[in-house]
C-alpha positions as CSV (number, residue, x, y, z in Angstrom):
1,M,106.2,94.0,12.3
2,V,107.8,97.1,14.0
3,R,107.3,99.9,11.5
4,Q,110.4,101.9,11.2
5,P,109.7,105.5,11.8
6,T,110.3,107.6,8.6
7,K,113.7,109.9,8.3
8,K,111.3,113.4,8.6
9,A,109.9,111.9,12.2
10,A,113.3,110.8,13.2
11,A,114.8,114.2,12.2
12,K,112.2,115.8,14.2
13,K,112.9,113.6,17.3
14,A,116.5,114.7,16.9
15,A,115.6,118.3,16.8
16,A,113.4,117.8,20.2
17,T,115.7,115.9,22.1
18,P,119.3,118.2,23.1
19,P,122.2,116.4,22.3
20,K,124.6,114.5,24.6
21,E,128.1,115.7,25.4
22,D,130.6,113.8,23.6
23,T,133.2,112.8,25.6
24,V,136.9,111.1,25.8
25,T,138.9,109.0,28.3
26,T,142.1,110.5,28.7
27,T,145.1,108.5,30.0
28,A,147.8,110.4,32.7
29,T,151.3,110.6,31.0
30,A,152.7,112.9,33.3
31,P,155.1,111.5,36.1
32,A,153.3,109.7,38.9
33,D,153.9,112.6,41.8
34,E,151.9,114.7,39.7
35,A,148.2,115.1,40.5
36,T,146.9,114.3,36.9
37,A,143.4,111.8,37.3
38,Q,143.0,109.2,35.1
39,N,139.8,108.6,33.2
40,T,138.7,112.3,33.3
41,P,136.3,113.5,31.2
42,V,137.3,116.3,28.9
43,S,135.1,118.5,26.4
44,Q,135.5,117.6,22.9
45,D,135.9,121.3,21.8
46,S,138.7,121.8,24.6
47,T,142.4,121.1,24.5
48,T,144.4,119.2,26.8
49,A,146.4,121.2,29.4
50,T,149.9,120.9,28.8
51,P,151.8,122.3,32.1
52,A,153.7,125.3,31.9
53,P,157.4,124.6,32.3
54,A,159.0,125.3,35.9
55,A,160.7,129.5,35.8
56,D,164.2,129.3,35.8
57,K,165.8,130.3,39.0
58,A,167.9,133.5,39.0
59,P,171.4,132.8,38.2
60,E,173.0,133.7,41.9
61,A,175.4,136.9,42.2
62,P,179.1,136.1,42.0
63,I,180.7,136.5,45.4
64,D,182.6,139.4,45.6
65,T,186.1,139.0,47.6
66,S,187.9,141.6,46.2
67,A,188.5,144.2,48.4
68,F,189.4,141.2,51.1
69,D,191.7,140.2,48.7
70,E,193.3,143.0,48.0
71,A,194.0,143.7,51.6
72,L,195.5,140.1,52.7
73,K,197.7,140.7,49.5
74,V,199.0,143.8,51.3
75,G,198.9,142.6,54.7
76,L,200.9,139.2,53.0
77,A,203.6,142.2,51.3
78,E,204.1,144.0,54.7
79,M,204.7,140.7,57.4
80,D,208.2,140.3,58.6
81,Q,209.3,138.4,55.8
82,S,211.9,136.7,57.7
83,T,208.9,135.1,60.7
84,G,206.1,136.1,59.0
85,T,205.0,137.9,61.9
86,L,201.9,140.6,61.5
87,A,201.9,143.8,63.4
88,E,198.1,144.9,64.8
89,A,197.9,147.7,62.1
90,Q,199.1,145.1,59.3
91,L,196.0,142.5,60.4
92,A,193.4,145.6,61.4
93,P,192.7,146.0,57.3
94,I,192.6,142.4,57.1
95,V,189.7,141.6,59.5
96,K,187.9,144.7,58.9
97,A,187.7,143.8,54.9
98,Y,186.6,140.3,56.5
99,Q,184.1,141.6,58.2
100,N,182.5,143.7,55.5
101,L,182.2,140.9,53.1
102,D,178.3,140.4,52.2
103,G,177.1,137.2,53.7
104,A,178.4,133.9,54.9
105,K,179.3,131.9,51.5
106,A,182.0,135.6,50.4
107,K,183.1,134.5,54.4
108,A,183.4,130.6,54.1
109,S,185.0,131.7,50.4
110,V,187.8,133.6,51.9
111,R,188.2,130.9,54.9
112,A,188.1,128.3,52.5
113,G,191.1,129.7,50.6
114,I,193.4,131.0,53.7
115,E,193.1,127.4,54.7
116,Q,194.4,126.2,51.3
117,G,197.1,129.0,51.2
118,V,198.4,128.1,54.5
119,K,198.7,124.0,53.1
120,D,200.6,125.1,49.8
121,A,202.7,127.3,51.9
122,L,203.7,124.1,54.0
123,S,204.1,122.0,50.6
124,P,207.9,120.4,50.1
125,E,207.7,122.4,46.8
126,S,207.3,125.5,48.4
127,G,208.5,125.0,52.7
128,D,207.5,129.2,53.1
129,I,207.0,129.2,56.7
130,P,206.7,132.8,56.9
131,R,203.7,132.6,55.1
132,A,202.4,129.8,56.4
133,R,202.8,131.4,59.8
134,A,201.6,134.9,58.6
135,L,197.8,133.1,56.6
136,N,197.7,131.3,60.1
137,T,197.7,134.2,62.2
138,I,195.1,135.6,59.8
139,R,192.8,132.3,60.0
140,G,192.9,133.3,63.9
141,E,191.9,136.6,63.8
142,I,189.4,136.2,61.3
143,T,187.7,133.2,63.0
144,K,187.5,135.1,66.2
145,S,185.9,138.1,64.4
146,K,183.1,136.2,63.7
147,G,182.3,135.4,67.3
148,S,183.9,131.8,67.4
149,K,187.1,130.5,68.9
150,P,189.6,128.6,66.9
151,S,190.4,125.4,67.4
152,G,194.1,124.3,68.6
153,D,195.6,122.8,71.8
154,K,194.7,125.0,75.0
155,T,197.0,127.1,76.8
156,P,198.4,124.5,79.5
157,S,197.4,125.8,83.0
158,D,200.9,124.1,84.6
159,P,203.5,127.2,83.7
160,T,206.2,124.3,83.7
161,E,204.5,122.7,80.7
162,A,203.6,126.3,79.2
163,F,207.4,127.1,79.6
164,V,208.4,124.0,78.2
165,Q,206.4,124.3,74.8
166,N,207.6,128.0,74.9
167,V,210.9,126.7,74.7
168,V,210.4,123.9,72.5
169,A,208.6,125.8,70.1
170,L,211.2,128.3,69.9
171,Q,214.3,125.8,69.5
172,L,212.0,124.1,66.8
173,A,212.0,127.4,64.8
174,Y,215.5,128.4,65.2
175,G,216.1,125.2,63.8
176,Y,214.3,125.3,60.9
177,V,215.2,128.4,60.1
178,T,219.0,128.1,59.9
179,Q,218.7,124.4,58.4
180,N,216.7,126.8,55.4
181,V,218.9,130.0,54.8
182,P,217.3,131.2,51.6
183,E,218.9,131.8,48.1
184,G,221.0,135.4,48.6
185,V,221.8,135.1,52.1
186,S,225.6,135.9,52.5
187,E,227.6,133.3,53.7
188,D,228.7,135.7,56.8
189,W,225.1,135.7,57.6
190,Q,226.1,133.8,61.2
191,V,228.8,136.8,62.2
192,K,226.3,139.7,61.3
193,A,223.4,137.7,63.2
194,S,225.8,137.3,66.2
195,E,227.3,141.5,66.0
196,L,223.4,142.4,66.0
197,A,222.6,139.6,68.5
198,Q,225.0,141.5,71.2
199,K,224.2,145.0,70.2
200,T,220.6,144.1,71.1
201,V,220.9,141.9,73.8
202,T,221.0,145.0,76.2
203,E,218.3,146.8,74.6
204,V,216.6,143.5,75.6
205,D,217.8,143.5,79.5
206,A,216.6,147.2,79.3
207,L,212.9,146.4,78.5
208,A,212.7,143.4,80.3
209,K,213.4,145.2,83.3
210,Y,211.6,148.5,82.8
211,S,208.8,148.4,85.3
212,G,206.5,150.7,83.7
213,E,207.4,153.8,85.4
214,G,208.8,156.5,84.2
215,E,210.2,157.1,80.8
216,A,210.6,153.9,78.8
217,P,214.1,152.9,77.6
218,E,214.8,153.7,74.1
219,V,215.2,150.1,72.1
220,S,214.6,148.8,68.6
221,A,211.8,147.1,67.0
222,L,214.1,144.1,67.0
223,A,214.5,144.3,71.2
224,H,210.8,144.4,71.2
225,R,210.5,140.9,69.0
226,A,213.1,139.5,70.9
227,L,211.2,140.2,74.2
228,K,207.9,138.8,73.3
229,L,209.1,135.7,71.5
230,S,210.9,135.2,74.7
231,T,207.0,135.3,76.6
232,G,205.3,133.8,73.5
233,K,203.5,136.7,73.2
234,V,203.8,137.4,69.7
235,R,200.9,136.4,67.3
236,G,201.7,133.3,65.5
237,G,204.4,132.7,67.6
238,G,203.5,129.0,69.0
239,G,202.8,130.6,72.5
240,G,200.5,127.4,73.2
241,G,197.0,128.4,72.5
242,G,197.0,129.6,68.5
243,G,196.9,126.5,67.1
244,G,199.9,127.4,64.5
245,A,201.3,125.7,62.2
246,R,203.6,122.8,63.4
247,V,206.5,122.2,61.6
248,P,208.4,119.1,62.6
249,F,212.2,119.2,63.5
250,T,214.4,117.8,61.0
251,G,217.6,118.8,62.3
252,T,220.4,117.7,64.9
253,R,219.5,118.2,68.3
254,R,222.3,120.5,70.4
255,D,223.2,120.7,73.7
256,I,223.9,124.7,73.9
257,G,225.7,123.9,77.2
258,K,228.5,121.8,76.5
259,H,229.2,123.9,73.6
260,I,229.3,126.9,76.2
261,V,231.7,124.2,78.8
262,N,233.8,123.4,75.7
263,A,234.5,127.2,74.4
264,F,236.4,127.3,77.5
265,A,238.1,124.3,77.8
266,E,241.6,125.4,77.2
267,K,241.1,129.1,78.7
268,A,242.6,129.2,82.5
269,A,241.0,130.2,85.1
270,G,239.4,134.0,85.2
271,D,239.5,134.1,81.2
272,F,236.4,136.0,80.3
273,L,234.5,135.9,77.1
274,T,231.2,137.5,75.6
275,V,228.2,136.4,74.5
276,A,229.5,136.9,71.0
277,Q,232.9,134.7,71.5
278,I,231.2,131.8,73.0
279,V,228.4,132.0,69.7
280,A,231.9,132.4,67.4
281,H,233.6,129.4,69.2
282,K,234.1,126.1,66.7
283,S,233.1,123.1,69.2
284,D,232.2,119.5,68.7
285,E,228.9,120.1,69.5
286,Y,227.8,122.4,66.7
287,G,230.8,121.3,64.1
288,N,230.9,124.1,61.6
289,E,227.6,125.9,62.9
290,A,226.9,128.3,65.6
291,P,224.1,128.1,68.3
292,S,222.1,131.7,68.5
293,P,223.2,134.3,70.5
294,G,220.0,134.2,72.2
295,A,220.6,130.4,73.0
296,V,223.8,131.5,74.7
297,S,222.5,134.0,76.8
298,A,219.3,132.2,78.0
299,R,221.9,128.7,79.2
300,L,223.9,131.4,80.9
301,F,221.2,133.9,82.2
302,P,218.3,131.6,83.4
303,R,214.9,133.0,84.5
304,S,215.5,131.2,87.5
305,G,219.1,133.1,87.8
306,K,221.0,130.2,88.6
307,C,223.3,129.0,85.9
308,T,224.0,125.1,86.3
309,L,227.0,125.2,83.9
310,E,230.2,123.6,85.9
311,G,233.2,125.8,85.6
312,V,231.6,128.9,84.1
313,E,230.3,131.8,85.7
314,P,228.3,134.2,83.7
315,V,229.0,137.7,83.8
316,D,226.6,140.2,83.3
317,A,226.7,143.3,81.1
318,T,228.5,146.9,82.7
319,D,229.6,150.2,81.3
320,G,232.6,148.9,80.2
321,Q,232.2,145.1,79.1
322,P,229.1,142.8,77.2
323,K,227.2,140.0,78.6
324,G,229.4,137.3,78.5
325,A,231.0,134.2,81.0
326,R,234.0,133.8,82.8
327,K,235.7,130.5,84.1
328,S,235.9,129.7,87.6
């Protein structure tokens, strides 16, 4: 029979033997990707560590494009409202404001805004072609300013193709603008346009013949613009390489040569008509509309120097007589 120790002996033995550390087993409840070991001994007098919540990211500073927005607003207000043409002096502040934007996100934001602006201006509800052209020009300028080339068709290496593209661009632009006359324009705008063209055509001729030597001819800004348009050098004018907005031509295609020949149908040999008189003639080809003075002049005086109209002889301007044609 084994003798049980007395209570006094048991207490003495417990005092002589150091107590073992009591442990508990914890089961990980954290997600699998946390480095939390299972069955880890934890001291009874310690508490289970609770992961500190991740620090919230500092809110991003708002993108400030106010300086660019103001420069853009001024530029669009000062552009040529009939064509959307922007002069260098009007483009420079916009490009500078773009370059001064803080960070890539700000620049991307204004580029996206301009892209949307072009789409909105070209929408059927708006149809604001001058604004679309101006925004497209600005888009090209700021794209170049960040060091990359704007997308778009390259200028054709074939001079004939380049010339044809320029002619077609001008024809499409003329057809569109004359068929979408803004509200408030007087009904005699065609007469006024013809008179202004007749007045300006000699200035354009003088400017075109100026060689750069001596005193430059004193001509109007309109003459400068007309000559630049004819050579495709106006920004946003579709000279073949700017990726300009393409507007489909929805009008009736007409033959300016037939109109000119028809103007002389009832005339006697040797009779003379000015460009303005040819424009004002009512022909079967144009009906109640009228061709542009520039189109008439270009058909009578082509760059090749050879007029191919049968029975019509172009007559250049002299001191007492404006430019026109004579029935041969």
